[in-house]
C-alpha positions as CSV (number, residue, x, y, z in Angstrom):
1,M,-8.1,1.8,-44.9
2,Q,-10.5,-0.9,-46.3
3,P,-14.1,-1.2,-44.9
4,V,-14.5,-4.2,-42.6
5,P,-17.5,-6.5,-43.6
6,V,-20.6,-6.1,-41.3
7,D,-20.2,-9.6,-40.0
8,E,-16.5,-9.2,-39.2
9,Q,-17.4,-5.9,-37.5
10,S,-20.0,-7.6,-35.3
11,N,-17.5,-10.5,-34.5
12,A,-14.7,-7.8,-33.6
13,H,-17.5,-6.0,-31.4
14,R,-18.3,-9.3,-29.5
15,L,-14.6,-10.1,-29.0
16,T,-13.9,-6.6,-27.5
17,I,-17.0,-6.8,-25.3
18,T,-16.0,-10.5,-24.3
19,G,-12.5,-9.3,-23.9
20,A,-13.5,-6.6,-21.5
21,S,-15.9,-8.9,-19.7
22,V,-13.2,-11.5,-19.1
23,A,-10.6,-8.9,-18.1
24,Q,-13.1,-7.4,-15.6
25,R,-13.9,-10.9,-14.1
26,L,-10.2,-11.9,-13.9
27,Y,-9.2,-8.5,-12.4
28,R,-11.9,-9.0,-9.7
29,F,-10.5,-12.4,-8.7
30,A,-6.8,-12.1,-9.4
31,M,-6.1,-8.6,-7.7
32,A,-6.6,-8.0,-4.2
33,E,-8.9,-5.0,-3.3
34,R,-7.1,-1.9,-2.5
35,V,-8.2,1.1,-0.5
36,K,-6.1,4.3,-0.7
37,K,-5.8,6.0,2.6
38,C,-3.9,9.1,3.7
39,V,-2.3,9.1,7.2
40,S,-0.3,11.5,9.1
41,G,2.7,10.6,11.2
42,P,6.1,12.0,12.3
43,S,8.7,12.4,9.6
44,E,11.2,10.2,11.6
45,L,8.5,7.3,11.1
46,D,8.3,8.0,7.5
47,V,12.1,7.9,7.1
48,A,12.4,4.6,9.0
49,I,9.5,3.0,7.0
50,R,11.1,4.0,3.9
51,A,14.4,2.6,4.9
52,A,13.0,-0.7,6.1
53,A,10.9,-1.1,2.9
54,E,14.2,-0.5,0.9
55,R,16.2,-3.0,3.0
56,S,13.6,-5.6,2.6
57,G,13.0,-5.0,-1.4
58,M,9.4,-4.1,-0.6
59,T,7.3,-1.1,-1.6
60,Y,6.4,1.4,1.2
61,S,2.7,0.1,1.1
62,G,3.8,-3.5,0.9
63,W,6.1,-3.1,3.9
64,L,3.2,-1.4,5.8
65,A,0.9,-4.2,5.1
66,N,3.3,-6.9,6.0
67,A,4.2,-4.9,9.3
68,A,0.5,-4.7,10.1
69,H,-0.1,-8.5,9.6
70,G,3.0,-9.8,11.1
71,T,4.4,-10.2,14.6
72,F,7.1,-8.1,16.3
73,T,10.3,-9.5,17.3
74,S,11.8,-8.8,20.9
75,Q,14.2,-6.2,19.4
76,E,11.4,-4.6,17.3
77,Q,9.4,-4.5,20.5
78,A,12.1,-3.0,22.4
79,D,13.0,-0.3,19.6
80,A,9.4,0.6,19.5
81,D,9.1,1.0,23.2
82,T,12.1,3.3,23.0
83,W,10.8,5.4,20.2
84,L,7.5,5.7,21.9
85,D,9.1,7.0,25.1
86,Q,11.1,9.6,23.2
87,M,7.9,10.6,21.5
88,I,6.1,11.1,24.9
89,A,8.9,13.0,26.4
90,K,9.0,15.3,23.5
91,A,5.2,15.9,23.7
92,R,5.3,16.6,27.4
93,P,5.6,20.4,28.4
94,S,8.9,20.9,30.0
95,E,8.9,21.3,33.9
96,G,9.7,25.0,33.8
97,A,6.8,25.9,31.3
98,A,3.6,27.3,32.7
């Protein structure tokens, strides 16, 4: 390996710093800010989200973000109401239990 002249070293150093600086600036504006969260939910919901994401060709996170910002169709609302009724029924103690 041959030694690099001092003036070339300093230029290389400046390019590295400039490159990192530019990359950081571009990253900040080109990439959306993301926050990692951990949520709990029923396994049936996880399976349904994974399937819906796969059908739409999206990632799990992408599908959730899209669903959170979109509107529900009449069918989706009806399905959600049915699912919610089933979950409430499962959560209620049976009438014979004391």
